[in-house]
The first five atom37 places (N, CA, C, CB, O) and aatype in JSON, in Angstrom:
{
  "aatype": [20, 20, 20, 20, 20, 20, 20, 20, 20, 20, 20, 20, 20, 20, 20, 20, 20, 20, 20, 20, 20, 20, 20, 20, 20, 20, 20, 20, 20, 20, 20, 20, 20, 20, 20, 20, 20, 20, 20, 20, 20, 20, 20, 20, 20, 20, 20, 20, 20, 20, 20, 20, 20, 20, 20, 20, 20, 20, 20, 20, 20, 20, 20, 20, 20, 20, 20, 20, 20, 20, 20, 20, 20, 20, 20, 20, 20, 20, 20, 20, 20, 20, 20, 20, 20, 20, 20, 20, 20, 20, 20, 20],
  "atom_mask": [
    [1, 1, 1, 1, 1],
    [1, 1, 1, 1, 1],
    [1, 1, 1, 1, 1],
    [1, 1, 1, 1, 1],
    [1, 1, 1, 1, 1],
    [1, 1, 1, 1, 1],
    [1, 1, 1, 1, 1],
    [1, 1, 1, 1, 1],
    [1, 1, 1, 1, 1],
    [1, 1, 1, 1, 1],
    [1, 1, 1, 1, 1],
    [1, 1, 1, 1, 1],
    [1, 1, 1, 1, 1],
    [1, 1, 1, 1, 1],
    [1, 1, 1, 1, 1],
    [1, 1, 1, 1, 1],
    [1, 1, 1, 1, 1],
    [1, 1, 1, 1, 1],
    [1, 1, 1, 1, 1],
    [1, 1, 1, 1, 1],
    [1, 1, 1, 1, 1],
    [1, 1, 1, 1, 1],
    [1, 1, 1, 1, 1],
    [1, 1, 1, 1, 1],
    [1, 1, 1, 1, 1],
    [1, 1, 1, 1, 1],
    [1, 1, 1, 1, 1],
    [1, 1, 1, 1, 1],
    [1, 1, 1, 1, 1],
    [1, 1, 1, 1, 1],
    [1, 1, 1, 1, 1],
    [1, 1, 1, 1, 1],
    [1, 1, 1, 1, 1],
    [1, 1, 1, 1, 1],
    [1, 1, 1, 1, 1],
    [1, 1, 1, 1, 1],
    [1, 1, 1, 1, 1],
    [1, 1, 1, 1, 1],
    [1, 1, 1, 1, 1],
    [1, 1, 1, 1, 1],
    [1, 1, 1, 1, 1],
    [1, 1, 1, 1, 1],
    [1, 1, 1, 1, 1],
    [1, 1, 1, 1, 1],
    [1, 1, 1, 1, 1],
    [1, 1, 1, 1, 1],
    [1, 1, 1, 1, 1],
    [1, 1, 1, 1, 1],
    [1, 1, 1, 1, 1],
    [1, 1, 1, 1, 1],
    [1, 1, 1, 1, 1],
    [1, 1, 1, 1, 1],
    [1, 1, 1, 1, 1],
    [1, 1, 1, 1, 1],
    [1, 1, 1, 1, 1],
    [1, 1, 1, 1, 1],
    [1, 1, 1, 1, 1],
    [1, 1, 1, 1, 1],
    [1, 1, 1, 1, 1],
    [1, 1, 1, 1, 1],
    [1, 1, 1, 1, 1],
    [1, 1, 1, 1, 1],
    [1, 1, 1, 1, 1],
    [1, 1, 1, 1, 1],
    [1, 1, 1, 1, 1],
    [1, 1, 1, 1, 1],
    [1, 1, 1, 1, 1],
    [1, 1, 1, 1, 1],
    [1, 1, 1, 1, 1],
    [1, 1, 1, 1, 1],
    [1, 1, 1, 1, 1],
    [1, 1, 1, 1, 1],
    [1, 1, 1, 1, 1],
    [1, 1, 1, 1, 1],
    [1, 1, 1, 1, 1],
    [1, 1, 1, 1, 1],
    [1, 1, 1, 1, 1],
    [1, 1, 1, 1, 1],
    [1, 1, 1, 1, 1],
    [1, 1, 1, 1, 1],
    [1, 1, 1, 1, 1],
    [1, 1, 1, 1, 1],
    [1, 1, 1, 1, 1],
    [1, 1, 1, 1, 1],
    [1, 1, 1, 1, 1],
    [1, 1, 1, 1, 1],
    [1, 1, 1, 1, 1],
    [1, 1, 1, 1, 1],
    [1, 1, 1, 1, 1],
    [1, 1, 1, 1, 1],
    [1, 1, 1, 1, 1],
    [1, 1, 1, 1, 1]
  ],
  "atom_positions": [
    [[-38.07, 13.45, -2.82], [-38.06, 13.12, -4.23], [-39.51, 12.98, -4.69], [-37.24, 11.82, -4.51], [-40.28, 12.2, -4.13]],
    [[-39.86, 13.72, -5.68], [-41.22, 13.65, -6.23], [-41.28, 12.59, -7.31], [-41.67, 15.03, -6.79], [-40.46, 12.57, -8.23]],
    [[-42.24, 11.73, -7.18], [-42.4, 10.64, -8.15], [-42.61, 11.18, -9.55], [-43.56, 9.74, -7.75], [-42.16, 10.58, -10.53]],
    [[-43.3, 12.3, -9.66], [-43.54, 12.91, -10.96], [-42.24, 13.34, -11.64], [-44.48, 14.11, -10.82], [-42.1, 13.2, -12.85]],
    [[-41.29, 13.85, -10.87], [-39.99, 14.25, -11.43], [-39.22, 13.04, -11.95], [-39.16, 14.99, -10.37], [-38.57, 13.11, -12.99]],
    [[-39.3, 11.94, -11.22], [-38.64, 10.7, -11.65], [-39.27, 10.23, -12.96], [-38.75, 9.59, -10.56], [-38.56, 9.88, -13.91]],
    [[-40.59, 10.22, -13.0], [-41.29, 9.79, -14.22], [-40.92, 10.68, -15.4], [-42.81, 9.81, -13.99], [-40.68, 10.18, -16.5]],
    [[-40.87, 11.99, -15.19], [-40.5, 12.93, -16.26], [-39.09, 12.66, -16.76], [-40.61, 14.37, -15.77], [-38.83, 12.7, -17.96]],
    [[-38.19, 12.38, -15.85], [-36.8, 12.08, -16.21], [-36.73, 10.82, -17.07], [-35.93, 11.92, -14.95], [-36.02, 10.79, -18.08]],
    [[-37.46, 9.8, -16.67], [-37.47, 8.54, -17.43], [-38.08, 8.76, -18.81], [-38.25, 7.46, -16.68], [-37.62, 8.17, -19.79]],
    [[-39.11, 9.59, -18.9], [-39.73, 9.9, -20.19], [-38.75, 10.63, -21.11], [-41.0, 10.75, -19.98], [-38.68, 10.33, -22.3]],
    [[-38.0, 11.58, -20.56], [-36.99, 12.29, -21.37], [-35.95, 11.32, -21.92], [-36.3, 13.39, -20.52], [-35.55, 11.42, -23.08]],
    [[-35.52, 10.39, -21.08], [-34.53, 9.41, -21.51], [-35.1, 8.5, -22.6], [-34.03, 8.58, -20.32], [-34.43, 8.19, -23.58]],
    [[-36.33, 8.06, -22.41], [-36.98, 7.21, -23.41], [-37.07, 7.94, -24.75], [-38.38, 6.79, -22.94], [-36.8, 7.36, -25.8]],
    [[-37.45, 9.2, -24.71], [-37.56, 10.0, -25.94], [-36.2, 10.16, -26.61], [-38.16, 11.38, -25.62], [-36.1, 10.09, -27.83]],
    [[-35.17, 10.38, -25.81], [-33.83, 10.53, -26.37], [-33.4, 9.24, -27.07], [-32.81, 10.9, -25.26], [-32.83, 9.28, -28.16]],
    [[-33.68, 8.09, -26.44], [-33.32, 6.81, -27.05], [-34.05, 6.6, -28.37], [-33.64, 5.67, -26.1], [-33.46, 6.15, -29.35]],
    [[-35.32, 6.94, -28.41], [-36.08, 6.78, -29.64], [-35.5, 7.66, -30.74], [-37.57, 7.13, -29.41], [-35.37, 7.23, -31.89]],
    [[-35.14, 8.88, -30.39], [-34.53, 9.78, -31.37], [-33.18, 9.24, -31.84], [-34.36, 11.18, -30.76], [-32.86, 9.3, -33.02]],
    [[-32.38, 8.72, -30.9], [-31.06, 8.17, -31.26], [-31.21, 6.98, -32.19], [-30.28, 7.76, -30.0], [-30.42, 6.81, -33.12]],
    [[-32.21, 6.15, -31.95], [-32.44, 5.0, -32.83], [-32.77, 5.45, -34.24], [-33.56, 4.13, -32.29], [-32.35, 4.82, -35.21]],
    [[-33.52, 6.54, -34.37], [-33.86, 7.06, -35.69], [-32.65, 7.68, -36.38], [-34.97, 8.09, -35.57], [-32.45, 7.51, -37.58]],
    [[-31.83, 8.41, -35.6], [-30.66, 9.09, -36.17], [-29.5, 8.14, -36.39], [-30.21, 10.21, -35.26], [-28.78, 8.26, -37.39]],
    [[-29.31, 7.2, -35.49], [-28.17, 6.3, -35.55], [-27.0, 6.88, -34.78], [-27.77, 6.03, -37.0], [-26.9, 8.09, -34.59]],
    [[-26.11, 6.01, -34.34], [-24.97, 6.45, -33.53], [-24.0, 7.31, -34.32], [-24.24, 5.24, -32.96], [-23.22, 8.06, -33.73]],
    [[-24.02, 7.21, -35.63], [-23.14, 8.04, -36.45], [-23.51, 9.52, -36.32], [-23.19, 7.61, -37.92], [-22.69, 10.39, -36.59]],
    [[-24.74, 9.8, -35.91], [-25.21, 11.17, -35.76], [-25.1, 11.67, -34.32], [-26.64, 11.28, -36.23], [-25.61, 12.75, -33.99]],
    [[-24.44, 10.9, -33.46], [-24.24, 11.31, -32.07], [-23.4, 12.58, -32.06], [-23.55, 10.18, -31.24], [-22.41, 12.68, -32.78]],
    [[-23.8, 13.55, -31.24], [-23.12, 14.84, -31.22], [-22.77, 15.23, -29.78], [-24.0, 15.93, -31.87], [-23.27, 14.64, -28.82]],
    [[-21.91, 16.23, -29.66], [-21.53, 16.71, -28.33], [-22.74, 17.21, -27.55], [-20.49, 17.81, -28.46], [-22.76, 17.1, -26.32]],
    [[-23.73, 17.75, -28.23], [-24.93, 18.22, -27.52], [-25.64, 17.05, -26.84], [-25.9, 18.93, -28.5], [-26.23, 17.22, -25.78]],
    [[-25.59, 15.86, -27.45], [-26.16, 14.67, -26.81], [-25.39, 14.32, -25.54], [-26.16, 13.47, -27.79], [-25.98, 13.99, -24.51]],
    [[-24.09, 14.39, -25.63], [-23.24, 14.05, -24.49], [-23.49, 15.03, -23.34], [-21.75, 14.06, -24.89], [-23.64, 14.63, -22.18]],
    [[-23.53, 16.3, -23.67], [-23.79, 17.32, -22.65], [-25.16, 17.13, -22.02], [-23.68, 18.73, -23.26], [-25.31, 17.31, -20.82]],
    [[-26.15, 16.77, -22.82], [-27.49, 16.52, -22.31], [-27.48, 15.32, -21.36], [-28.48, 16.27, -23.47], [-28.1, 15.36, -20.3]],
    [[-26.76, 14.24, -21.73], [-26.66, 13.06, -20.87], [-25.99, 13.42, -19.54], [-25.87, 11.95, -21.56], [-26.4, 12.93, -18.48]],
    [[-24.98, 14.26, -19.59], [-24.3, 14.68, -18.36], [-25.23, 15.5, -17.47], [-23.04, 15.51, -18.71], [-25.2, 15.35, -16.25]],
    [[-26.06, 16.35, -18.06], [-27.03, 17.11, -17.27], [-28.08, 16.17, -16.65], [-27.73, 18.18, -18.15], [-28.49, 16.35, -15.51]],
    [[-28.49, 15.17, -17.42], [-29.44, 14.19, -16.9], [-28.82, 13.38, -15.76], [-29.91, 13.26, -18.02], [-29.52, 13.01, -14.81]],
    [[-27.53, 13.12, -15.83], [-26.83, 12.41, -14.75], [-26.85, 13.25, -13.48], [-25.37, 12.07, -15.15], [-27.05, 12.73, -12.38]],
    [[-26.64, 14.56, -13.62], [-26.71, 15.46, -12.47], [-28.12, 15.49, -11.89], [-26.27, 16.88, -12.87], [-28.29, 15.5, -10.67]],
    [[-29.11, 15.51, -12.75], [-30.5, 15.5, -12.31], [-30.82, 14.21, -11.57], [-31.45, 15.68, -13.51], [-31.55, 14.23, -10.57]],
    [[-30.29, 13.09, -12.05], [-30.52, 11.8, -11.39], [-29.95, 11.81, -9.97], [-29.9, 10.66, -12.21], [-30.56, 11.26, -9.06]],
    [[-28.79, 12.43, -9.79], [-28.22, 12.54, -8.45], [-29.14, 13.37, -7.56], [-26.8, 13.17, -8.5], [-29.4, 13.02, -6.41]],
    [[-29.64, 14.46, -8.11], [-30.55, 15.32, -7.36], [-31.8, 14.55, -6.93], [-30.94, 16.54, -8.19], [-32.35, 14.79, -5.85]],
    [[-32.24, 13.63, -7.78], [-33.42, 12.82, -7.48], [-33.08, 11.58, -6.66], [-34.1, 12.4, -8.78], [-33.93, 10.72, -6.44]],
    [[-31.83, 11.49, -6.2], [-31.33, 10.37, -5.39], [-31.39, 9.04, -6.14], [-32.14, 10.27, -4.1], [-31.71, 8.0, -5.57]],
    [[-31.07, 9.11, -7.42], [-31.03, 7.91, -8.27], [-29.59, 7.72, -8.74], [-32.03, 8.03, -9.49], [-29.26, 7.93, -9.91]],
    [[-28.74, 7.32, -7.8], [-27.31, 7.23, -8.06], [-26.96, 6.2, -9.13], [-26.58, 6.91, -6.8], [-26.06, 6.43, -9.94]],
    [[-27.67, 5.07, -9.14], [-27.36, 4.06, -10.15], [-27.68, 4.57, -11.55], [-28.14, 2.77, -9.87], [-26.91, 4.36, -12.49]],
    [[-28.81, 5.25, -11.68], [-29.16, 5.85, -12.97], [-28.1, 6.86, -13.38], [-30.56, 6.52, -12.91], [-27.69, 6.92, -14.54]],
    [[-27.65, 7.66, -12.44], [-26.61, 8.64, -12.72], [-25.33, 7.96, -13.23], [-26.3, 9.48, -11.47], [-24.71, 8.42, -14.18]],
    [[-24.95, 6.87, -12.58], [-23.74, 6.14, -12.99], [-23.9, 5.6, -14.41], [-23.45, 4.98, -12.01], [-22.97, 5.66, -15.21]],
    [[-25.07, 5.07, -14.72], [-25.32, 4.56, -16.08], [-25.24, 5.69, -17.11], [-26.69, 3.87, -16.16], [-24.64, 5.53, -18.17]],
    [[-25.84, 6.82, -16.78], [-25.79, 7.98, -17.68], [-24.36, 8.45, -17.9], [-26.65, 9.13, -17.13], [-23.97, 8.79, -19.02]],
    [[-23.59, 8.48, -16.84], [-22.19, 8.91, -16.96], [-21.38, 7.96, -17.84], [-21.55, 9.01, -15.57], [-20.53, 8.4, -18.61]],
    [[-21.65, 6.67, -17.72], [-20.95, 5.69, -18.57], [-21.29, 5.89, -20.04], [-21.3, 4.26, -18.14], [-20.41, 5.88, -20.89]],
    [[-22.57, 6.08, -20.33], [-23.0, 6.31, -21.72], [-22.39, 7.6, -22.24], [-24.55, 6.37, -21.81], [-21.9, 7.65, -23.37]],
    [[-22.4, 8.64, -21.43], [-21.83, 9.92, -21.84], [-20.33, 9.78, -22.11], [-22.07, 10.99, -20.76], [-19.83, 10.33, -23.1]],
    [[-19.62, 9.07, -21.26], [-18.17, 8.9, -21.43], [-17.86, 8.15, -22.73], [-17.57, 8.16, -20.22], [-16.97, 8.54, -23.48]],
    [[-18.59, 7.07, -22.99], [-18.36, 6.3, -24.21], [-18.79, 7.11, -25.44], [-19.12, 4.96, -24.17], [-18.14, 7.06, -26.48]],
    [[-19.88, 7.84, -25.3], [-20.34, 8.68, -26.41], [-19.35, 9.78, -26.74], [-21.68, 9.3, -26.07], [-19.12, 10.08, -27.91]],
    [[-18.76, 10.37, -25.71], [-17.75, 11.41, -25.93], [-16.56, 10.85, -26.71], [-17.28, 12.01, -24.57], [-16.02, 11.51, -27.6]],
    [[-16.16, 9.63, -26.37], [-15.04, 9.0, -27.1], [-15.39, 8.82, -28.57], [-14.69, 7.63, -26.46], [-14.55, 9.04, -29.44]],
    [[-16.62, 8.42, -28.84], [-17.04, 8.22, -30.23], [-17.05, 9.55, -30.99], [-18.45, 7.57, -30.29], [-16.52, 9.65, -32.09]],
    [[-17.64, 10.55, -30.37], [-17.76, 11.86, -31.02], [-16.37, 12.44, -31.32], [-18.57, 12.84, -30.14], [-16.16, 13.06, -32.36]],
    [[-15.45, 12.24, -30.4], [-14.1, 12.79, -30.58], [-13.19, 11.88, -31.41], [-13.47, 13.04, -29.22], [-12.04, 12.22, -31.67]],
    [[-13.72, 10.74, -31.82], [-13.0, 9.89, -32.76], [-12.15, 8.78, -32.16], [-12.15, 10.72, -33.58], [-11.39, 8.14, -32.89]],
    [[-12.24, 8.54, -30.86], [-11.4, 7.51, -30.27], [-12.14, 6.37, -29.64], [-10.52, 8.11, -29.27], [-11.53, 5.49, -29.04]],
    [[-13.45, 6.36, -29.75], [-14.23, 5.34, -29.06], [-14.67, 4.2, -29.96], [-15.43, 5.97, -28.43], [-14.58, 4.27, -31.18]],
    [[-15.15, 3.16, -29.31], [-15.67, 2.02, -30.03], [-17.19, 1.99, -29.87], [-15.03, 0.69, -29.52], [-17.72, 2.06, -28.76]],
    [[-17.86, 1.89, -30.99], [-19.32, 1.89, -30.98], [-19.87, 0.74, -30.14], [-19.86, 1.79, -32.41], [-20.92, 0.88, -29.52]],
    [[-19.17, -0.38, -30.11], [-19.61, -1.54, -29.34], [-19.72, -1.2, -27.85], [-18.64, -2.71, -29.55], [-20.68, -1.62, -27.19]],
    [[-18.77, -0.46, -27.31], [-18.82, -0.08, -25.89], [-19.98, 0.87, -25.63], [-17.49, 0.58, -25.47], [-20.68, 0.75, -24.63]],
    [[-20.16, 1.81, -26.54], [-21.28, 2.76, -26.4], [-22.6, 2.01, -26.43], [-21.24, 3.82, -27.52], [-23.47, 2.27, -25.6]],
    [[-22.76, 1.09, -27.35], [-24.01, 0.33, -27.45], [-24.25, -0.54, -26.23], [-24.0, -0.53, -28.71], [-25.39, -0.69, -25.79]],
    [[-23.19, -1.11, -25.68], [-23.32, -1.93, -24.47], [-23.87, -1.09, -23.32], [-21.97, -2.54, -24.08], [-24.85, -1.47, -22.68]],
    [[-23.24, 0.05, -23.07], [-23.66, 0.91, -21.96], [-25.04, 1.52, -22.24], [-22.63, 2.02, -21.72], [-25.84, 1.68, -21.32]],
    [[-25.31, 1.86, -23.47], [-26.61, 2.4, -23.83], [-27.71, 1.36, -23.61], [-26.62, 2.87, -25.3], [-28.8, 1.69, -23.14]],
    [[-27.42, 0.12, -23.94], [-28.4, -0.95, -23.74], [-28.71, -1.14, -22.26], [-27.89, -2.26, -24.34], [-29.86, -1.33, -21.88]],
    [[-27.68, -1.09, -21.44], [-27.9, -1.21, -19.98], [-28.76, -0.06, -19.48], [-26.55, -1.22, -19.23], [-29.68, -0.27, -18.69]],
    [[-28.46, 1.13, -19.94], [-29.24, 2.3, -19.53], [-30.69, 2.16, -20.0], [-28.62, 3.59, -20.09], [-31.61, 2.43, -19.23]],
    [[-30.88, 1.75, -21.24], [-32.24, 1.61, -21.77], [-33.02, 0.56, -20.99], [-32.2, 1.24, -23.26], [-34.2, 0.76, -20.69]],
    [[-32.38, -0.56, -20.66], [-33.06, -1.59, -19.88], [-33.48, -1.06, -18.51], [-32.14, -2.82, -19.7], [-34.58, -1.34, -18.04]],
    [[-32.6, -0.28, -17.9], [-32.93, 0.32, -16.6], [-34.12, 1.25, -16.73], [-31.71, 1.08, -16.03], [-35.05, 1.21, -15.92]],
    [[-34.09, 2.09, -17.74], [-35.19, 3.04, -17.95], [-36.51, 2.31, -18.18], [-34.89, 3.96, -19.15], [-37.54, 2.71, -17.65]],
    [[-36.47, 1.23, -18.96], [-37.68, 0.46, -19.22], [-38.2, -0.18, -17.94], [-37.4, -0.62, -20.27], [-39.4, -0.12, -17.67]],
    [[-37.31, -0.78, -17.16], [-37.75, -1.45, -15.93], [-38.24, -0.44, -14.89], [-36.6, -2.28, -15.35], [-39.24, -0.68, -14.2]],
    [[-37.55, 0.67, -14.78], [-37.93, 1.69, -13.79], [-39.27, 2.34, -14.16], [-36.84, 2.76, -13.68], [-40.0, 2.8, -13.28]],
    [[-39.57, 2.38, -15.44], [-40.8, 3.02, -15.89], [-42.03, 2.15, -15.8], [-40.64, 3.47, -17.27], [-43.15, 2.62, -16.0]],
    [[-41.83, 0.86, -15.51], [-42.98, -0.03, -15.39], [-43.72, 0.23, -14.09], [-42.54, -1.5, -15.46], [-43.12, 0.51, -13.05]],
    [[-45.0, 0.15, -14.17], [-45.82, 0.4, -12.97], [-46.48, -0.82, -12.49], [-46.86, 1.45, -13.22], [-47.2, -0.79, -11.49]]
  ]
}
């Protein structure tokens, strides 16, 4: 596992969160969900299983919202956990 790849992954996630904050959860789209799922696969490749699990949870809750059956509160809860992980993992 290359440390640079891990750092790049965390940076991509941070950027996505910043963009989501600007757009708001009402603008969440299937492309976001698909991107989160790809990032979860990348996390597994980087041997970051916990990060992958967090990404999968956010993607699952986001998919429910996009398709009209989810609760924003659940999405925000899982997103907050993921963001906290990204922030802590990115500290040097």
